[in-house]
NUTIGU-568451 format. One record per residue (C-alpha): residue in one letter; y, x, z. Coordinates in steps of 0.2 Angstrom, whole numbers, plus 5000, padded with zeros to 4 digits. Layout:
AYXZ;...
//
This chain:
M563453364311;N561653394306;R560653554307;S560653574289;A562553564287;Q562653704301;I561453814292;A562353794275;I564153834284;A563353994293;A562554044276;A564254034267;V565154134281;T563954264280;V564054274261;A565954284263;V565954424275;I564654524264;A565854494249;G567354554258;F566454714265;L565854754246;A567554724240;R568254874250;P568255014239;Y568555154252;L566955104260;W565855104246;P565155274242;S565755374227;S564555404211;E564355584217;T563655544234;T562555404227;H561855524213;A561555664227;H560655524238;V559655464223;T559155654220;A558755684237;Q557555534237;A556755594222;S556555764227;E555755704243;A554555604234;S554255754222;G554155894236;A555555984230;A557156044240;I557855884250;Y559455974257;Y560156144256;Q560756254271;D561856404274;P560856564269;D561456644287;G560756504295;K562356424300;P562456244304;F563156194286;Y562056084274;S562256014258;L561355874248;T561655964232;P561556154227;K563056244234;K563756424235;T564556504250;P566456574249;D565656754244;G564656674229;R562956674238;D561856514234;Y561256394249;R559456404255;A558356264248;V557456164262;P555956074255;R555155924262;G553855964276;A554556124280;D554156184297;I555956174305;S556156314319;F557556394327;D556656564328;D557056714318;P556456694300;S555756874299;Q554756834316;E554156664308;S553456754293;A552656894303;A551856764314;A551156664299;P549256654299;P548356734286;A547456644273;D545556684280;R545856604295;K544956444299;I545956274304;K545156194320;Y546156034320;Y547855964316;R549055904331;N550455784331;P552055854325;M553055764338;G552055844353;L551155684356;P549255704363;D548555644347;V547455764335;S546455744320;P545155854312;T545755824294;P547555834288;K548455674292;K550255604293;D551055504308;S551955344307;M553555434301;G552655514287;M552755694295;D551255804291;Y550155854306;I550256034311;P548756144309;V547956244324;Y547156404318;E545656484327;G546356604340;E547956504344;D546956384355;S546256514367;D544956464381;D545756574394;G547056434400;S548456534394;V549956474383;K550856574369;V552756554367;S553656624353;P554856774356;G556356664350;K555956524363;I555756644375;Q557456724373;R558356554371;T557556474386;G557956634397;V556256654402;K556156794415;S554756884425;E554656994439;P553157064448;A552457014465;T552657144478;A552457164497;R553957134507;P554557054523;I554956874525;R556156824538;T556556634541;V557856564551;V557556394559;R559256304563;A559256154575;P560656064585;G560756044604;T561756034620;I562056134635;Q561256074651;L561356134669;D559756244676;E558956124688;R558556264699;R560356314701;V561056144708;S561256114727;V561755954735;I562555934753;A562055804763;M561955764780;R560155744790;A560955644804;E562355524808;T564055634805;Y565755604806;L566855704794;Q568455774805;S569155864789;V568755914771;A569356084763;D570456084748;V569056064736;T568855944721;T567855914707;G567856054695;S568356194708;F567356344709;V566656394727;K565956544734;K564356554745;G564856524762;Q566556444759;P566956314771;L566956144763;M567156014779;Q567156004797;V565955884804;Y565455814821;S563755754823;P562955694839;A561255764835;V561855934830;S562855944846;S561255894856;A560256014848;A561556144851;A561856114869;E559856124870;F559856294862;V561256364873;T560356294889;T558756394884;L559556544881;T560656534897;S559156484908;R558656614921;T556856554918;T556856584901;A558156714898;G556956854897;E555656774886;P556056794868;S554856664864;Y555756534872;G557256454862;R556356454846;G555956284847;S557856234850;R558356354836;Q557156274824;R557856104829;L559656154822;M558856234806;N558056064804;L559655974804;D560156084790;V561556174802;P562156334791;E561356494797;A563156564801;V563456424814;I561756454823;S562156634824;E563756604831;V563156474844;E561756614848;R563056754851;T564456654860;R563256534871;V564556404868;V564256224860;P565356194847;V566356014845;T566356024826;V565356124814;A566056204799;W564956154784;S564956284770;A564356304751;P562656354749;R562856454733;D564256504721;G564556374708;I565556224701;V565856074712;L565155944701;E565355794713;R566455764729;N566055604739;A566755674756;V568255594763;Q569155644779;G568755524793;M567155444785;R565455404793;A564055484783;Q562255424786;P560755524783;G560555564766;D562255524759;V562755654745;L564455734751;F564555874738;R563555934723;V563756114717;A562956204702;D562856384698;T563256394679;S563056584676;V561356534668;V561256364659;W560056294646;A560256244629;I559056104624;I558756094605;D557855974594;I556556064582;A555855974568;E553855944569;R553556044554;D554256194563;L553456194579;G551956304574;S553156444571;L553956454588;A553356534604;V553956554621;G554956714624;Q555656714606;G557456764604;V558756634600;T560556644594;V561656504600;R563356464593;A564556334601;R565556244591;S567056264603;F566956454601;P566756494582;G566256674578;R565556704596;D563556724598;F562656684614;S560956764615;G559556684624;K557556664623;I556356514623;S555756474640;V554956304637;I554256204622;Y554156024630;P552455944626;Q553055794618;V553655724600;N554955604598;R554155464588;E555755404580;T556555564574;R554855674573;T555655814583;A555155914600;R556355984613;V556456164616;R557256244632;I558256404629;E558956504643;L560656584641;A561656694651;N563556624654;P564356754664;D566156694660;L565656524662;A566256464644;L564756364641;L564856194648;P563756054652;D563455934637;M564356044625;Y563656034607;V562856194601;D561856264586;A560356374588;D559556494574;V557756544579;E557156694567;I555356674564;G554256784554;G553856974557;A554357144550;E552657164542;P552657154523;V551757024514;L551456984496;A552856884490;V553656814475;P555356724473;D555356544477;S555856484460;S554256554452;V553056424462;L552856254454;D552356144468;T551655974465;G551255944483;A549355944481;R549356104471;Q550556264470;V550556364452;V551356514446;L551356574428;V550756744425;D551456844412;K550156924402;G551257004389;E551656964370;G552356794374;R550656734383;F550756654400;E549256604412;P549456464424;R548756514440;D548356414456;V548956504472;K548956474491;I550656494499;G551156534516;R552956554524;R554556534516;G556256624518;D557556724511;G557256644494;L555456704495;V553756634496;E552256714504;I550756714493;R549056724501;S547856704488;G547756694469;L548856834465;K548757024465;D550057144469;G551057194455;E550657044443;P552156994434;V552556804437;V553956694428;I555356664440;S556456554427;A556256424414;N554456414421;F554456224420;L554556234401;I553056334399;D552156224412;A552556084401;E551756184385;S550356214395;N549856044400;L550255974382;K548956104377;A547756064389;A547855884382;L547755924366;K546256034368;G545355884377;F545855764363;A545155894351;E543455914360;G543355724360;A543655714341;Q542355834337;P540655754331;
//
């Protein structure tokens, strides 16, 4: 089948579909509707009423004259009428007097297009005249009372009030490095016995942990006893200090040295005790084992004071200082607060997370906080001194500049550049650009800002259009 035949078949099908559509009587408009449509077109061409609206402003319309149920006529709406949802009484009151001069005409759809003479847009709508006085030079924008009421514009004066901000950050509990003790032998040692102490046990300072035999300790103890019992050196207090110091260098507990000095007896085994109160974190001591110098047999940590290491975002570092109070909450104890203070701000920022570590010292008297436990820290910044502040919703922040809309009264609003400071509690500090008591828009301000930007654009086009 050639192309001409295909085109002929397609045309025939199209004609058949259209004919079937026209033949359906329930789809064809009635004569009354057709007459109303033609009348509306004629009215539009002649400038007469193009439709009729309920006299009370209700959303009821008619293409032909109509009456309400109580006998009142519908209101005629002519072509080119300035459709508005404001109160008609307000619109008539706000109508410009006849002696005012028209500066230019702006696009009815709000586009940045103006004309020095009357003009129509591509849809046939008349350009709206802008009179002298409506386009003020103070940068403010005028909004009708009806629009203010519909959009919910609200204002609030800028006042001095304190701003408090809480910086929240996660972290973990860590041991205080200064409260960890390691028990290791400084000479070759044999463990005769080990106390019933395991990892996780709580020990007191001076509590025996093991009985050890060390040839080096026994030799030093024998030398110390000989010095103390010698007739030559017995009356000289300075003698014996070297032997005693040798025992101290071998890290023999002070209680053992004092006992040797009192009894003048060399012990076969030495009782090794805990150097501090704390939790046994590590136990490597086994009965009968041989320990070399430096082997760690026990590791004991005092957890009555612990550290909370938290990660603070880089942007919040400038608000922190050593000594600030911090409230820490452990996820294992909901509803319980642990108070501490910032002790160290580590001088390094993580390049991947852009955070810095901050150390907080926490009292842990009941040993509830355990190492590596997750916590959340709240650092309160700001002071009690009042500063000029406005609600956070009143600031239009574009990143490069911050703007508030000052309510000048009578529906006029002025965009104002400001410099902001701290934020917190739904407030933002105003450091410059605003005075105490000046009212600013706190809601629907983006709508007024849009009109202000449109006005500035229209004004620039109007100045460019003038000869």
